[in-house]
Structure formats: structure tokens, C-alpha cells
C-alpha positions in Angstrom: 0.0 0.0 0.0 1.3 3.4 -0.9 2.3 5.9 1.8 0.1 8.9 2.5 1.7 12.1 3.7 -0.3 15.2 4.8 1.5 18.5 4.7 0.5 21.4 7.0 2.0 24.8 7.7 1.3 24.5 11.5 0.8 21.3 13.5 -2.5 22.8 14.8 -3.9 22.8 11.3 -4.3 19.0 11.5 -3.4 17.1 14.6 -1.8 13.7 14.2 -4.6 12.1 16.2 -7.1 13.3 13.5 -5.7 11.0 10.8 -3.9 7.6 10.7 -1.5 9.1 8.1 1.8 10.9 8.8 1.4 14.7 9.2 4.4 16.8 8.4 5.1 20.5 8.4 5.6 22.0 4.9 8.9 23.6 5.9 10.3 20.2 6.9 9.2 18.7 3.6 10.8 21.5 1.6 14.1 21.3 3.4 14.5 17.5 3.4 14.6 16.4 -0.2 16.1 12.9 0.6 13.5 12.0 3.2 11.5 9.8 0.9 14.2 8.4 -1.3 13.1 5.1 -2.9 9.5 5.8 -2.0 6.7 7.6 -3.8 4.2 8.9 -1.2 0.8 10.2 -2.0 0.8 13.8 -0.7 -2.2 15.9 0.5 -1.0 19.5 0.7 -3.2 21.4 3.2 -1.3 24.7 3.1 -3.0 27.8 4.4 -2.2 29.5 1.1 -1.7 28.2 -2.4 -0.8 31.6 -3.8 2.1 31.8 -6.2 5.5 31.3 -4.6 4.2 30.7 -1.1 5.2 27.6 1.0 2.1 25.9 -0.2 2.9 26.5 -3.8 6.5 25.3 -3.4 5.3 22.2 -1.5 3.4 21.0 -4.6 6.0 22.2 -7.1 8.8 20.3 -5.3 6.6 17.2 -4.8 6.2 17.1 -8.6 10.0 17.5 -9.0 10.6 14.6 -6.6 8.1 12.5 -8.5 5.7 12.4 -5.6 2.0 12.3 -6.3 0.4 15.4 -4.8 -3.0 17.2 -4.5 -3.5 20.0 -5.3 -1.1 20.1 -8.3 0.5 23.4 -9.2 -1.6 23.4 -12.3 -4.7 23.4 -10.2 -3.4 26.2 -8.0 -2.7 28.3 -11.1 -6.0 27.7 -12.8 -8.2 28.3 -9.7 -6.7 31.7 -9.1 -9.0 33.4 -11.6 -12.1 32.5 -13.6 -10.5 33.2 -17.0 -8.1 30.3 -16.3 -10.8 27.7 -15.3 -13.5 29.0 -17.6 -12.8 26.1 -20.0 -14.1 23.7 -17.4 -17.4 25.5 -16.5 -19.7 24.1 -19.2 -19.0 20.5 -18.4 -19.2 21.2 -14.6 -22.5 23.1 -15.0 -23.9 20.2 -17.0 -23.0 17.8 -14.1 -24.6 20.2 -11.6 -27.8 20.2 -13.8 -27.9 16.4 -13.8 -27.6 16.3 -10.0 -30.5 18.8 -9.6 -32.6 16.8 -12.1 -31.9 13.7 -10.0 -33.5 15.3 -6.9 -30.7 17.4 -5.3 -31.9 20.6 -3.8 -30.6 23.8 -5.5 -27.8 25.5 -3.5 -26.0 28.9 -3.6 -22.9 27.6 -2.0 -21.3 24.3 -1.4 -18.0 22.9 -0.1 -16.4 20.1 -2.1 -13.9 18.0 -0.3 -12.2 15.5 -2.6 -15.2 13.7 -4.2 -18.0 14.6 -1.7 -20.0 17.7 -1.1 -21.7 19.6 1.7 -24.6 19.8 1.4 -24.8 16.2 0.2 -26.3 15.0 -3.1 -23.9 16.4 -5.7 -21.7 13.4 -6.0 -21.6 13.5 -9.9 -20.5 17.1 -9.8 -18.0 16.5 -7.0 -16.3 13.6 -8.8 -16.0 15.7 -12.0 -14.7 18.7 -10.2 -12.0 16.7 -8.5 -11.1 15.0 -11.8 -10.5 18.5 -13.2 -8.6 20.1 -10.4 -7.5 17.6 -7.7 -7.8 20.1 -4.8 -8.6 18.9 -1.3 -11.3 21.6 -0.7 -13.0 23.8 -3.2 -15.7 26.4 -2.4 -18.3 26.7 -5.1 -20.7 29.6 -5.6 -23.8 28.9 -7.7 -26.8 30.9 -9.0 -29.8 30.0 -11.1 -31.6 27.7 -8.8 -32.9 24.7 -10.8 -30.7 25.9 -13.8 -27.4 26.3 -11.9 -24.7 28.6 -13.1 -21.2 28.5 -11.5 -20.1 31.9 -10.4 -16.8 31.0 -8.8 -14.5 28.2 -7.8 -12.0 28.8 -5.1 -9.5 26.6 -3.3 -10.2 26.8 0.4 -7.6 26.3 3.1 -8.9 23.4 5.3 -7.7 25.1 8.5 -10.5 27.7 8.1 -13.2 25.1 8.2 -15.1 25.0 11.5 -17.8 22.9 13.1 -19.8 20.7 10.7 -17.6 21.7 7.7 -14.5 20.6 9.6 -16.1 17.2 10.5 -17.2 16.8 6.9 -13.7 17.5 5.6 -12.1 15.0 8.0 -14.5 12.3 6.9 -13.9 13.1 3.3 -10.1 13.0 3.9 -10.4 9.6 5.6 -12.6 8.3 2.8 -10.2 9.6 0.1 -7.1 8.2 1.6 -8.6 4.8 2.1 -8.7 4.1 -1.6 -6.1 3.8 -4.3 -4.7 6.9 -6.1 -6.1 7.3 -9.6 -4.8 9.4 -12.4 -7.0 12.2 -13.8 -9.1 11.5 -16.8 -7.4 12.2 -20.1 -9.6 14.3 -22.3 -9.2 14.0 -26.0 -11.0 15.7 -28.8 -12.0 14.2 -32.1 -10.5 16.8 -34.4 -7.3 18.8 -34.8 -5.6 21.8 -36.7 -2.7 24.6 -36.5 -2.3 28.2 -35.3 0.8 30.3 -34.4 0.3 32.5 -31.4 2.1 35.8 -31.5 2.0 39.1 -29.6 2.6 42.1 -31.9 3.4 44.3 -28.9 6.2 42.1 -27.6 9.6 43.7 -28.0 11.7 40.5 -27.8 9.5 37.7 -29.1 11.0 34.1 -29.3 10.6 34.3 -33.1 10.8 37.4 -35.2 8.1 38.3 -37.7 10.5 37.4 -40.5 11.0 33.9 -39.0 7.3 33.4 -38.7 6.9 34.3 -42.3 9.6 31.8 -43.2 7.8 29.1 -41.2 4.6 29.8 -43.1 6.5 29.6 -46.5 8.0 26.3 -45.6 4.7 24.9 -44.3 3.0 26.0 -47.5 5.3 24.0 -49.6 4.5 21.0 -47.4 0.7 21.5 -48.0 0.2 23.1 -44.6 -1.6 26.3 -43.8 -0.1 28.5 -41.1 -2.1 31.4 -39.6 -1.2 33.8 -36.9 -3.5 34.1 -33.9 -3.4 37.0 -31.4 -3.8 37.3 -27.6 -7.4 38.5 -27.8 -8.5 35.7 -30.1 -8.7 32.7 -27.8 -12.3 32.1 -28.9 -10.9 31.4 -32.4 -8.6 28.7 -31.2 -11.2 26.0 -31.8 -11.0 26.7 -35.5 -7.5 25.2 -35.6 -6.0 21.8 -35.0 -2.7 22.6 -33.3 -1.1 25.5 -31.5 2.5 26.8 -31.8 3.2 29.5 -29.2 5.6 32.1 -30.4 5.1 34.6 -27.6 7.0 34.6 -24.4 5.3 32.2 -22.0 4.3 32.8 -18.4 1.8 30.9 -16.2 0.0 34.2 -15.4 -0.6 35.5 -18.9 -2.5 34.7 -22.1 0.0 32.1 -23.3 -0.9 29.8 -20.4 -4.6 30.2 -21.1 -4.1 29.5 -24.8 -2.1 26.3 -24.1 -4.6 25.1 -21.5 -7.5 25.7 -23.9 -5.6 23.8 -26.6 -5.0 20.9 -24.3 -8.7 20.7 -23.4 -9.5 20.6 -27.1 -7.1 17.7 -27.5 -4.7 19.8 -29.7 -1.0 19.3 -29.9 0.7 22.4 -28.5 4.2 23.8 -28.2 4.6 24.4 -25.3 2.1 22.7 -23.1 1.1 24.0 -19.7 3.0 21.3 -17.8 6.2 22.3 -19.5 5.5 26.0 -18.7 4.9 25.2 -15.0 8.0 23.1 -14.8 10.4 25.3 -16.7 9.2 28.6 -15.2 10.5 27.9 -11.8 14.2 27.5 -11.0 13.6 25.9 -7.7 11.8 23.0 -9.4 14.5 22.7 -12.0 17.2 22.6 -9.4 15.6 19.6 -7.6 14.8 17.9 -10.9 18.4 18.1 -12.1 19.7 17.0 -8.7 17.5 13.9 -8.6 18.6 13.0 -12.1 22.2 13.5 -11.2 22.8 16.0 -14.0 25.6 18.4 -13.3 24.6 21.9 -12.5 26.4 24.8 -10.7 26.4 24.5 -6.9 23.1 25.9 -5.8 21.3 26.4 -2.5 17.6 27.0 -2.0 17.1 29.7 0.7 14.3 31.0 2.8 14.4 34.2 4.9 15.9 32.3 7.9 18.9 31.0 6.0 22.4 32.0 7.1 23.7 34.1 4.2 27.2 34.1 5.6 27.3 30.3 5.6 26.0 30.2 2.0 28.6 32.7 0.8 31.3 30.7 2.6 30.2 27.6 0.9 29.7 29.0 -2.6 32.5 31.5 -2.7 32.4 35.1 -3.9 30.8 36.4 -5.9 27.4 34.6 -5.6 24.6 34.7 -8.1 21.2 35.2 -6.6 18.1 34.3 -8.5 14.4 34.7 -8.1 12.6 31.4 -8.9 11.1 32.7 -12.1 12.0 35.4 -14.6 13.3 35.5 -18.2 16.1 37.2 -20.1 18.4 37.3 -17.1 15.9 39.5 -15.1 15.8 38.9 -11.4 19.3 37.5 -11.5 21.9 39.3 -9.5 25.7 38.9 -8.9 26.7 39.9 -5.3 30.2 40.2 -4.1 29.8 41.0 -0.4 27.7 39.8 2.5 26.0 43.3 2.7 25.1 43.1 -1.0 23.9 39.6 -0.5 21.6 40.6 2.4 20.1 43.7 0.6 19.5 41.9 -2.7 18.0 38.8 -1.0 15.7 41.1 1.1 14.3 42.6 -2.1 13.8 39.2 -3.7 12.0 37.9 -0.7 9.4 40.6 -1.1 7.9 38.5 -4.0 8.8 34.9 -3.1 9.2 32.6 -0.2 12.3 30.9 -1.6 15.3 32.2 -3.7 18.3 30.5 -5.1 22.0 31.2 -4.4 24.3 29.8 -7.0 28.1 29.6 -7.5 29.4 32.1 -10.0 30.7 30.4 -13.1 32.2 32.8 -15.6 32.5 31.8 -19.3 32.9 33.6 -22.6 29.7 32.1 -23.9 26.7 29.9 -22.9 25.7 26.9 -24.9 22.0 26.8 -26.0 20.9 23.4 -27.3 17.4 23.1 -28.8 15.7 19.8 -28.2 12.5 18.8 -30.0 10.7 15.6 -29.2 13.6 14.3 -27.1 16.1 14.8 -29.9 18.7 17.6 -30.5 17.6 20.3 -32.9 20.3 23.0 -32.9 23.4 23.9 -31.0 24.3 27.6 -30.5 26.9 29.6 -28.6 25.4 32.7 -27.0 28.2 35.1 -26.2 27.9 37.5 -23.3 26.5 41.0 -23.9 29.2 43.6 -24.3 30.7 44.6 -21.0 28.4 42.2 -19.1 28.6 38.8 -17.4 25.3 37.5 -18.9 24.1 37.0 -22.4 21.4 39.6 -21.9 22.1 43.1 -20.4 19.2 45.3 -19.2 19.5 48.9 -20.5 18.6 52.0 -18.6 15.4 52.4 -20.7 14.3 48.9 -19.7 15.3 47.2 -23.0 17.8 44.4 -23.5 21.0 44.1 -25.4 22.4 40.7 -26.4 25.7 39.2 -27.3 26.3 37.5 -30.7 25.1 34.0 -31.6 27.2 31.3 -33.3 25.2 28.2 -34.4 26.9 25.0 -35.5 25.9 21.5 -36.7 24.9 19.1 -33.9 27.7 16.8 -34.8 30.3 19.6 -34.4 29.2 20.5 -30.9 30.8 18.7 -27.9 29.1 15.4 -27.3 29.0 16.0 -23.6 27.1 19.2 -24.1 24.5 17.6 -26.4 24.1 14.6 -24.1 23.5 16.7 -21.0 21.0 18.9 -22.9 19.0 15.9 -24.2 18.9 14.2 -20.8 17.6 17.4 -19.2 14.9 18.1 -21.8 13.6 14.5 -21.5 13.0 15.2 -17.8 10.4 17.8 -18.8 8.6 16.3 -21.7 8.7 15.7 -25.5 8.0 19.3 -26.7 10.4 22.1 -27.7 13.0 23.2 -25.1 16.1 25.3 -25.0 18.8 24.0 -22.6 21.3 26.5 -21.4 24.7 25.1 -20.4 28.2 26.2 -19.3 31.4 24.4 -20.2 34.7 24.8 -18.3 37.7 22.8 -17.1 35.4 21.0 -14.6 33.0 19.8 -17.2 29.5 20.6 -18.5 26.8 22.2 -16.3 23.1 22.7 -17.0 22.1 26.2 -16.1 18.4 26.3 -17.1 15.7 24.6 -19.2 13.5 26.9 -21.2 10.1 25.9 -22.5 9.9 28.7 -25.1 13.3 29.0 -26.7 14.2 31.5 -29.4 13.8 30.2 -33.0 15.0 32.5 -35.7 16.0 31.4 -39.2 19.2 33.6 -39.1 20.3 32.5 -35.7 19.2 29.1 -34.3 18.3 28.1 -37.9 21.6 29.3 -39.4 22.7 25.7 -40.0 19.5 23.8 -40.6 17.8 26.6 -42.5 14.4 25.5 -43.8 14.9 22.1 -42.3 14.4 23.7 -38.9 10.8 24.6 -39.7 10.2 21.3 -41.4 11.1 19.5 -38.2 8.7 21.7 -36.3 5.9 20.9 -38.7 6.6 17.2 -38.6 6.5 17.2 -34.8 2.9 18.4 -35.1 2.1 16.0 -38.0 3.2 13.0 -36.1 0.9 13.8 -33.2 -2.0 14.8 -35.4 -1.7 11.6 -37.5 -2.1 9.5 -34.3 -5.4 11.3 -33.7 -6.7 10.6 -37.1 -7.5 7.0 -36.5 -4.1 5.6 -35.7 -1.2 4.7 -37.8 -2.8 3.1 -40.8 -0.6 0.8 -42.8 -1.4 2.8 -45.9 -0.5 6.2 -44.4 2.5 7.9 -45.8 5.4 9.2 -43.7 4.7 12.6 -42.3 4.8 15.2 -45.1 6.8 13.0 -47.5 4.7 14.8 -50.1 2.2 17.7 -49.7 -0.9 16.5 -47.9 -3.4 19.3 -47.7 -5.6 17.3 -45.4 -3.0 17.7 -42.6 -2.9 20.7 -40.3 -5.5 22.5 -42.4 -8.7 24.0 -41.2 -11.6 21.6 -41.4 -13.8 22.2 -44.3 -16.8 21.7 -42.1 -15.8 24.6 -40.0 
């Protein structure tokens, strides 16, 4: 039988005598990564807050990095923060509510859903579907419409706030849930598929330039594929397409995440998917993921506000690189040379996050960037440091960025150790498109970061492959779309061996 572990912020939130399962403080779980080596516990995260970068957020994030099964997942936390992120689930959930009402359940304006049961009782169909979607221990639901129920809001509720009858209800639901086997969420698939390229015309540093997007479209056209741009305010149009290629800078709190999530719910192949966004966005997660896979990375310490900065600096040397868990283009990354500078910089970073990273300084003339697509190397580039700076991107006084030069070479001409480390790292995340940043020195090769939304430009990353770069992208979609067409038919040709207008085109019926 699998272990169950219940995480709380304070021991008073759930006393050990209230459950037969082990209760542990979140802080202890965060700071003891080897505690469950060789085991895979089922974790119930009962944090007081699941907000971004709180202890509760990190508990689920690191549980996923450690390959522990956890509820709620980070994805559920993100989506349940605002209605626009969970709106895709509302129609199906309201339909389940309606069926429960038609079966005799009394209309309600508010209910508490704990795992797969509800208070008031009688909405089991709805509760099971809600948990299937979001896997959160407790969700408060506000409803209007009486016999024709409409969901007004879904909100993760911290269990420690439940009192009286609601508290007793939750404990019974927890006991019931942990007495059965863990099951994976239902995989939702759609019957049809197609392609769009998501771009943001207002973005100053997009991952692909307009010229590169045009080149992609030209190559796709020769392969019998239609490529159309789609914009941040056009999420309602996404259903007209069969696949989604995101070419705007991704973040879990902006439109790119909503587009990716909607595409997944439609059963569409997407680069990049929401799971990859969540995993790659946070450097704390990546640090633990690389550690567990024994992939070399710079010496790194995860710090909270109570950490001894002097001890960390003594261990890592001077200067030290301080990083916020998220951020792009070298933002929220600082080099500090003294303890005073360490303290003041860390204090500013802790204003926005419960954890930060301290990393040994590893100077090099350039960083490697290896693109990996579908678990295989795509390109290998050297990104030189920005002029007069220690990073590849330098922030200007006007808020813009300047970059060093890029030198791309054939995969076979890049060091094998660099390519191997990049591919191993990317496969830990998924089978989409990733950009792996690495440093190489006399000590070896070290993975710095895994990016879910790497730059792809025909005159930089595509300097060697040229049009083949875009053909491989299109073929990645084709392979996944063909699997959805009815399986691999013996008569089906290889992906895009010749123009096939039926693939990746808008459905004629639409």
C-alpha cells in the first residue's frame, strides 16, 4: 500500500490524532529532499495559502519535481486563481450540476467540495468531475440560477479555516479519500485537430521574429500546410485550428498559459504545453529535478528568509549569483560580491517569493544553448555575453535588453557531452520544444536552465538547418496529429513525404 503524507503549515492545522497518516510541516518537507528516497508517497497539501511562490505553492512544485503524487497540483493552483483560467471547465461542470439537480438534489447557492464529496450532500456526480478536473482537497463553489445552476466562482479553500460541521465533513472526506487507491485524472481528448501560431505584436523581444514566422509559413505552404497567426485577444478562435505553436514569451499568469490550456482541453498538440510551462518557469523546481537525475549543475542552495547568508557565501564562494525562482532574459538574476550586498539583494527578492536560489558564479565567454525537440537535439548555438556584461542579456537604462552575438553549429560539431546533457535534461520535462542553457569549463559541462519557449529564428538558431528547422517543427505536429486521425494506418505515408493538404488545415466543415 502506498504511503500517504499530509502537509500542513502548522501542527495545529491537522493534529496527528485526527488522521492515521503521517502529518508533516511543509517547511520540513521543503528542506529535506532525501526524506522519501526510494518511496513515492501520495501527498495531500493542506497549506494555508496556495498563492504563487508561497510555501504551499512550493510544496506541490517540489513534490512534482521529486516524482511524488500530490494534490493539489501546481496546475490546479494556477488555474483556480482566476475565472478566466478555469472557464474552459465551466460548461462541463454546470452540465453535471444540472444532472444532479434533475436527479433530486436541492438547489444551492454555496457548497463545499472535499475531494469527491459535497456539503450539502447530493452532488456526487458534480464533485467527482470537479476533483477530476482540479484535484484540490477543498473547493468552495458559488452557484446561482436555482434549478438551472450557473457556477459563479470556484475557489481553493484552506482546510484550517473550516469549522464545526464543515470541519467534521472534511475530516470524513479525507479519511474516505485516503482509504482508496490513487487514480490518475481522466485524459480528455478531442475528435478533431488543426494549427495556429500565437504571436504578440506588442512584444519587444519575441521568441521568433516576424521574418522567421513568415519563413515558417512559407516552408509549411510547400508541405501542404496552412499556417495562420492568432493573437492574444483571439482565444475564442482557437477552436478553428487543430494545433497550436506558441511564439510569444510564455508565463503561467498571462495569455500564453490560457491558450495552451484551452488547446489541451480541445485535444490539440501544443508547443509548449502547460505542464512544461509550469516546470520550466521555476528554477527551484529545475534545481531539484536536475539534482534527482544526477545531471551536473552549478552548486546551488535554496534559501528562505531564515537562511544563514554568511554560511551560504562561505560555501559557494564570492561572488554569488542570486536568482528569483522565475523570470526571463536574465531579469531577477543578480551577482553579489559582499555579504552586505547579498543581504540587501536577498531582502528585495523575498518581497515577492518565499524561496530564492543562491548559485556559484561560473564565468564563461559564452553559454551553450541546445534546442531539443521531441527528445532529440535540434540545434546547438553559442550565445556570447553581452558587451561589458557577465550575462548573455544586459538590461538597459530604458528597460530594454541588449544581447551578445550568436554562433550556431551543426549538432555533430558540438561537444558530445554538451548535447548529451541537454537531451537528458529536456527529456525530464517532456517531449516538446526546449532550449537548454549550459556552461562548459575545465570542470565539465553544467546545465544552467531549461527553457520551455526557446528562441527560434532562421538567421540564428536556424543558421545551419535553414528551412529544415521549420520542417522538423511541422513534422512534430504532424506525427501527433496523425495519431489522432485514426491511428497509424498501414497505408498512411510518412509525415509530409509529399504535400498533404488534409494535414494541419482548417476543417472544411468549420
